[in-house]
C-alpha positions as CSV (number, residue, x, y, z in Angstrom):
1,M,146.0,173.0,-130.2
2,N,147.7,169.7,-131.4
3,Q,149.1,169.7,-134.9
4,F,149.5,166.7,-137.2
5,T,149.8,166.1,-140.9
6,I,147.1,164.7,-143.1
7,Q,148.1,163.6,-146.6
8,L,145.6,164.6,-149.4
9,P,145.7,164.0,-153.1
10,A,146.8,167.2,-154.9
11,E,143.4,167.8,-156.5
12,L,141.6,167.5,-153.2
13,Y,144.1,169.8,-151.5
14,D,143.6,172.4,-154.2
15,A,139.8,172.1,-153.8
16,V,140.1,172.7,-150.0
17,R,142.3,175.7,-150.6
18,Q,139.8,177.2,-153.1
19,R,136.9,176.6,-150.8
20,A,138.8,178.1,-147.9
21,A,139.6,181.1,-149.9
22,K,135.9,181.6,-150.9
23,Q,134.9,181.4,-147.2
24,Q,137.8,183.6,-146.2
25,T,139.2,181.1,-143.8
26,S,142.3,178.9,-143.7
27,P,142.4,175.4,-145.1
28,D,143.2,174.2,-141.6
29,S,140.1,175.8,-140.1
30,L,137.9,174.5,-142.9
31,V,139.2,170.9,-142.5
32,A,138.8,171.1,-138.7
33,E,135.2,172.3,-139.1
34,W,134.4,169.5,-141.6
35,V,135.9,166.8,-139.3
36,S,134.0,168.2,-136.3
37,E,130.7,168.1,-138.2
38,Q,131.4,164.6,-139.3
39,L,132.1,163.4,-135.7
40,D,128.8,165.1,-134.6
41,T,127.0,163.3,-137.3
42,T,128.5,160.0,-136.4
43,E,127.4,160.3,-132.8
44,A,123.8,161.1,-133.9
45,D,123.9,158.1,-136.3
46,E,125.1,155.8,-133.5
47,A,122.3,157.1,-131.1
48,L,119.7,156.5,-133.8
49,A,120.9,153.0,-134.5
50,A,120.9,152.2,-130.8
51,F,117.3,153.4,-130.5
52,E,116.2,151.5,-133.5
53,G,117.8,148.3,-132.1
54,E,115.9,148.7,-128.8
55,A,112.6,149.3,-130.7
56,A,113.3,146.1,-132.7
57,A,114.0,144.3,-129.4
58,F,110.6,145.5,-128.1
59,D,108.9,144.1,-131.1
60,R,110.7,140.7,-130.7
61,L,109.8,140.5,-127.0
62,K,106.2,141.8,-127.3
63,P,104.5,138.3,-127.2
64,S,106.2,137.5,-123.9
65,L,105.7,141.0,-122.6
66,L,101.9,140.8,-123.0
67,D,101.9,137.9,-120.5
68,Q,103.8,139.8,-117.9
69,F,103.3,143.6,-118.5
70,D,100.0,144.1,-120.4
71,G,98.8,147.6,-119.8
72,Q,102.2,148.8,-118.4
73,Y,105.0,150.7,-120.0
74,V,108.3,148.9,-120.3
75,A,111.8,150.3,-120.9
76,V,114.0,148.2,-123.2
77,Y,117.8,148.6,-123.0
78,Q,120.4,146.3,-124.5
79,G,117.6,144.1,-125.8
80,R,116.0,143.4,-122.4
81,V,113.4,144.9,-120.1
82,V,115.1,146.9,-117.5
83,A,112.1,148.7,-115.9
84,H,108.3,148.7,-116.0
85,G,105.5,150.7,-114.6
86,A,102.6,153.1,-115.2
87,D,104.5,156.2,-116.1
88,R,107.0,156.3,-119.0
89,F,108.8,159.4,-117.7
90,D,109.4,157.6,-114.4
91,L,110.9,154.7,-116.4
92,L,113.2,157.1,-118.3
93,R,114.4,158.6,-115.0
94,Q,115.0,155.1,-113.7
95,V,116.9,154.0,-116.8
96,H,119.1,157.2,-116.7
97,Q,119.7,156.8,-112.9
98,T,120.8,153.2,-113.4
99,F,122.6,153.3,-116.8
100,G,123.3,157.0,-117.5
101,P,122.1,158.9,-120.5
102,V,121.7,155.9,-122.8
103,A,119.3,155.2,-125.7
104,C,116.4,153.1,-124.7
105,Y,113.0,152.3,-126.0
106,I,109.9,152.9,-123.8
107,D,106.5,151.8,-125.0
108,L,103.1,150.7,-123.7
109,V,102.5,146.9,-123.8
110,E,99.0,146.3,-125.0
111,S,97.5,143.6,-127.2
112,G,96.2,144.4,-130.6
113,S,98.2,147.6,-130.9
114,S,100.3,147.9,-134.0
115,I,100.6,151.7,-134.2
116,R,103.7,153.1,-132.7
117,K,103.9,156.6,-131.4
118,V,107.3,158.0,-130.9
119,R,108.3,161.3,-129.3
120,V,111.8,162.2,-129.9
121,P,113.3,165.3,-128.0
122,S,115.3,167.8,-129.9
123,V,119.0,167.4,-129.8
124,W,121.1,170.5,-128.8
125,V,124.8,170.4,-129.6
126,V,126.9,172.8,-127.7
127,K,130.3,173.5,-129.2
128,P,133.0,175.2,-127.1
């Protein structure tokens, strides 16, 4: 394990020591756990922001998508259509094969539809 020094105000350091004592752990372990949790949260926030950006891109592109892809599913990644077809799961496989496990938005292009159905898989985080 690498060691480094973090400077904290005295009152914050005392609060960390007290919390660690209550949890019967060391201040170092407690801070390491908090930092790890924050990093996990940051990654989830970034993935959600990327997904929301792709959904917004779909909405912006929808008028032009209706001309070309009406009745088909499209996959939007980095603000553009990267795949289209009749099966959304095939599109997801195509996107992951081409770009890796990235956040993308897949939806059916159809006129008059303003209701959005979103299925989001559960996220499992494995910590060593």
